[in-house]
MARVEXNU-142802 format. One record per residue (C-alpha): residue number from 0; x, y, z. Coordinates in nm, 3 decimals, always signed. Layout:
BEGIN
   num        c1        c2        c3
   NUM         X         Y         Z
...
END
This chain:
BEGIN
   num        c1        c2        c3
     0    +1.040    +3.927    -2.774
     1    +1.407    +3.869    -2.684
     2    +1.498    +3.654    -2.414
     3    +1.849    +3.672    -2.281
     4    +2.006    +3.359    -2.084
     5    +2.353    +3.492    -1.909
     6    +2.575    +3.190    -1.880
     7    +2.923    +3.091    -1.695
     8    +3.227    +2.926    -1.820
     9    +3.319    +2.716    -1.497
    10    +3.541    +2.424    -1.386
    11    +3.385    +2.088    -1.414
    12    +3.288    +2.020    -1.067
    13    +3.447    +1.676    -1.116
    14    +3.777    +1.850    -1.202
    15    +4.044    +1.808    -0.946
    16    +4.128    +2.209    -0.833
    17    +4.491    +2.341    -0.734
    18    +4.580    +2.675    -0.620
    19    +4.799    +2.832    -0.890
    20    +5.136    +2.997    -0.767
    21    +5.011    +3.327    -0.758
    22    +4.813    +3.180    -0.478
    23    +4.502    +3.395    -0.605
    24    +4.407    +3.207    -0.893
    25    +4.350    +2.809    -1.004
    26    +4.634    +2.616    -1.186
    27    +4.480    +2.615    -1.488
    28    +4.689    +2.249    -1.596
    29    +4.405    +1.967    -1.660
    30    +4.099    +2.170    -1.539
    31    +3.785    +2.120    -1.774
    32    +3.561    +2.390    -1.838
    33    +3.145    +2.343    -1.849
    34    +2.858    +2.528    -1.869
    35    +2.745    +2.603    -1.551
    36    +2.510    +2.357    -1.423
    37    +2.231    +2.575    -1.309
    38    +2.262    +2.788    -1.593
    39    +2.169    +2.487    -1.835
    40    +1.817    +2.504    -1.629
    41    +1.775    +2.890    -1.723
    42    +1.881    +2.783    -2.112
    43    +1.606    +2.521    -2.082
    44    +1.341    +2.757    -1.948
    45    +1.408    +3.021    -2.191
    46    +1.385    +2.747    -2.504
    47    +1.058    +2.634    -2.345
    48    +0.938    +3.026    -2.307
    49    +1.014    +3.093    -2.674
    50    +0.830    +2.758    -2.772
    51    +0.552    +2.872    -2.627
    52    +0.535    +3.219    -2.648
    53    +0.820    +3.272    -2.974
    54    +1.090    +3.535    -2.956
    55    +1.437    +3.504    -2.973
    56    +1.715    +3.331    -2.728
    57    +2.011    +3.510    -2.692
    58    +2.327    +3.370    -2.489
    59    +2.513    +3.639    -2.325
    60    +2.848    +3.550    -2.170
    61    +3.127    +3.776    -1.990
    62    +3.504    +3.647    -2.024
    63    +3.773    +3.525    -2.269
    64    +3.748    +3.348    -2.627
    65    +3.741    +3.000    -2.391
    66    +3.375    +3.124    -2.281
    67    +3.289    +3.009    -2.657
    68    +3.336    +2.623    -2.580
    69    +3.027    +2.664    -2.317
    70    +2.826    +2.934    -2.561
    71    +2.834    +2.688    -2.859
    72    +2.682    +2.423    -2.601
    73    +2.403    +2.667    -2.534
    74    +2.348    +2.720    -2.923
    75    +2.340    +2.359    -2.953
    76    +2.045    +2.298    -2.732
    77    +1.874    +2.586    -2.963
    78    +1.954    +2.940    -2.820
    79    +1.934    +3.140    -3.149
    80    +2.248    +3.344    -3.158
    81    +2.517    +3.486    -2.853
    82    +2.738    +3.771    -2.738
    83    +3.060    +3.710    -2.574
    84    +3.132    +4.031    -2.367
    85    +3.557    +4.007    -2.372
    86    +3.750    +4.068    -2.062
    87    +4.081    +3.880    -2.005
    88    +4.069    +4.002    -1.646
    89    +3.912    +3.901    -1.304
    90    +3.589    +4.050    -1.253
    91    +3.398    +4.046    -0.929
    92    +3.020    +3.925    -0.952
    93    +2.905    +4.356    -0.968
    94    +3.163    +4.420    -1.262
    95    +3.025    +4.081    -1.401
    96    +2.648    +4.256    -1.354
    97    +2.771    +4.553    -1.488
    98    +2.897    +4.412    -1.815
    99    +2.600    +4.214    -1.861
   100    +2.307    +4.508    -1.750
   101    +2.466    +4.734    -2.025
   102    +2.393    +4.460    -2.288
   103    +2.063    +4.350    -2.171
   104    +1.969    +4.711    -2.195
   105    +2.128    +4.722    -2.570
   106    +1.931    +4.395    -2.682
   107    +1.618    +4.566    -2.506
   108    +1.522    +4.216    -2.363
   109    +1.246    +4.176    -2.116
   110    +1.335    +3.803    -1.967
   111    +1.636    +3.764    -1.828
   112    +1.749    +3.397    -1.713
   113    +2.042    +3.314    -1.493
   114    +2.159    +3.023    -1.302
   115    +2.073    +3.069    -0.915
   116    +2.467    +3.081    -0.859
   117    +2.769    +2.983    -1.033
   118    +2.964    +2.648    -0.888
   119    +3.271    +2.834    -0.897
   120    +3.279    +3.141    -0.654
   121    +2.909    +3.061    -0.524
   122    +2.843    +3.409    -0.466
   123    +2.480    +3.399    -0.585
   124    +2.429    +3.755    -0.628
   125    +2.508    +3.822    -1.002
   126    +2.118    +3.804    -1.107
   127    +2.009    +4.028    -0.837
   128    +2.264    +4.263    -0.891
   129    +2.206    +4.274    -1.283
   130    +1.824    +4.295    -1.199
   131    +1.877    +4.630    -0.986
   132    +2.122    +4.803    -1.247
   133    +1.818    +4.714    -1.494
   134    +1.549    +4.824    -1.252
   135    +1.384    +4.483    -1.354
   136    +1.171    +4.282    -1.111
   137    +1.384    +3.954    -0.980
   138    +1.274    +3.624    -0.860
   139    +1.545    +3.415    -0.752
   140    +1.584    +3.054    -0.702
   141    +1.258    +2.951    -0.903
   142    +1.143    +2.594    -0.919
   143    +0.822    +2.629    -1.144
   144    +0.753    +2.937    -1.360
   145    +0.467    +3.038    -1.580
   146    +0.443    +3.365    -1.775
   147    +0.116    +3.506    -1.954
   148    +0.166    +3.806    -2.136
   149    +0.338    +4.075    -1.893
   150    +0.238    +3.843    -1.590
   151    +0.478    +3.629    -1.428
   152    +0.377    +3.365    -1.178
   153    +0.678    +3.184    -1.013
   154    +0.740    +2.931    -0.762
   155    +1.059    +2.993    -0.549
   156    +1.218    +2.768    -0.281
   157    +1.295    +2.957    +0.083
   158    +1.396    +2.793    +0.401
   159    +1.201    +2.545    +0.472
   160    +0.916    +2.532    +0.180
   161    +0.808    +2.728    -0.112
   162    +0.633    +3.031    -0.170
   163    +0.443    +3.153    -0.514
   164    +0.517    +3.520    -0.588
   165    +0.348    +3.692    -0.866
   166    +0.540    +3.986    -1.073
   167    +0.561    +4.127    -1.407
   168    +0.737    +4.173    -1.721
   169    +1.071    +4.289    -1.712
   170    +1.200    +4.026    -1.507
   171    +1.496    +3.863    -1.398
   172    +1.496    +3.492    -1.311
   173    +1.730    +3.284    -1.157
   174    +1.692    +2.908    -1.217
   175    +1.699    +2.616    -0.940
   176    +1.724    +2.258    -0.972
   177    +1.381    +2.124    -1.063
   178    +1.262    +2.367    -1.236
   179    +1.271    +2.177    -1.555
   180    +1.502    +1.887    -1.718
   181    +1.752    +2.000    -1.966
   182    +1.739    +1.871    -2.304
   183    +2.039    +1.738    -2.492
   184    +2.178    +1.897    -2.788
   185    +2.102    +1.691    -3.072
   186    +2.325    +1.612    -3.351
   187    +2.182    +1.855    -3.584
   188    +2.174    +2.082    -3.340
   189    +2.516    +2.080    -3.277
   190    +2.590    +2.085    -3.645
   191    +2.405    +2.411    -3.642
   192    +2.567    +2.535    -3.331
   193    +2.912    +2.575    -3.566
   194    +2.741    +2.821    -3.781
   195    +2.556    +3.018    -3.530
   196    +2.676    +3.401    -3.438
   197    +2.881    +3.462    -3.192
   198    +2.923    +3.842    -3.169
   199    +3.226    +3.976    -3.009
   200    +3.199    +4.300    -2.762
   201    +3.469    +4.459    -2.534
   202    +3.274    +4.417    -2.178
   203    +3.173    +4.747    -2.028
   204    +3.460    +4.904    -1.809
   205    +3.369    +4.840    -1.422
   206    +3.573    +4.844    -1.111
   207    +3.606    +4.534    -0.877
   208    +3.481    +4.606    -0.526
   209    +3.607    +4.271    -0.393
   210    +4.003    +4.172    -0.425
   211    +4.081    +3.814    -0.421
   212    +4.347    +3.834    -0.146
   213    +4.442    +3.447    -0.104
   214    +4.308    +3.137    -0.176
   215    +4.375    +2.762    -0.015
   216    +4.233    +2.439    +0.033
   217    +4.062    +2.324    +0.348
   218    +4.288    +2.170    +0.594
   219    +4.201    +1.816    +0.569
   220    +3.956    +1.618    +0.800
   221    +4.130    +1.456    +1.101
   222    +4.097    +1.082    +1.121
   223    +3.877    +0.859    +1.244
   224    +3.895    +0.692    +1.584
   225    +3.771    +0.372    +1.702
   226    +3.730    +0.365    +2.078
   227    +3.580    +0.049    +2.118
   228    +3.339    -0.235    +1.985
   229    +3.048    -0.271    +2.236
   230    +2.846    -0.129    +2.494
   231    +3.156    -0.063    +2.726
   232    +3.303    +0.205    +2.511
   233    +2.978    +0.423    +2.576
   234    +3.155    +0.613    +2.884
   235    +3.460    +0.683    +2.667
   236    +3.254    +0.810    +2.333
   237    +3.073    +1.041    +2.565
   238    +3.378    +1.208    +2.694
   239    +3.560    +1.231    +2.388
   240    +3.242    +1.406    +2.250
   241    +3.212    +1.628    +2.524
   242    +3.577    +1.709    +2.620
   243    +3.758    +1.655    +2.234
   244    +3.489    +1.717    +1.995
   245    +3.250    +1.946    +2.238
   246    +2.924    +1.886    +2.052
   247    +2.750    +1.786    +2.374
END
């Protein structure tokens, strides 16, 4: 059985991001890229599923040759092979999902893992869109997973609590922090990853439904204000909260 993990190549969250000169993209100078953090939970869960039930773990990513660095890290963790769906142009979530769905069909995979969202655009919809295009069942923000034959039992986070759902294969799972503890790549795994195959294909054509009109940084926060140091400042504090901050 093939298990596919869809991974994103994203800026490190510790990297300082600046808007590019075109006002629509980020300035690439000094930006470090990494495996999307939520995708690490997806990779780990795919590897655990393989170790329990057998199969082959295939990494699939949409992007440019730069994505190979991210793919190699996934291979070093223990994935068997990878496919890079090449496209030099910007793709929105729909266009990414279209490319992934076409490749997953070709792979005939029955278990698909995503991170719950990518930390660059934070749309949190690519996994769901891919599942819809495939006609697969889908469970999101999963924090516990059991697969027994074709039966899938998943615990997922909801507002104010958690819920347990049951479904069946084929299925798309989007992983949330807490699902597992991603393993570190061993030296042996890193060396083996250099020899593992990354198949390159043109990403399936798809039109974007979203256009980035403008990127800009949020306005800086207003400086703090000290209105006093003892109980005598309380009336003025209350007045400012009511009239300026308008929170009471």
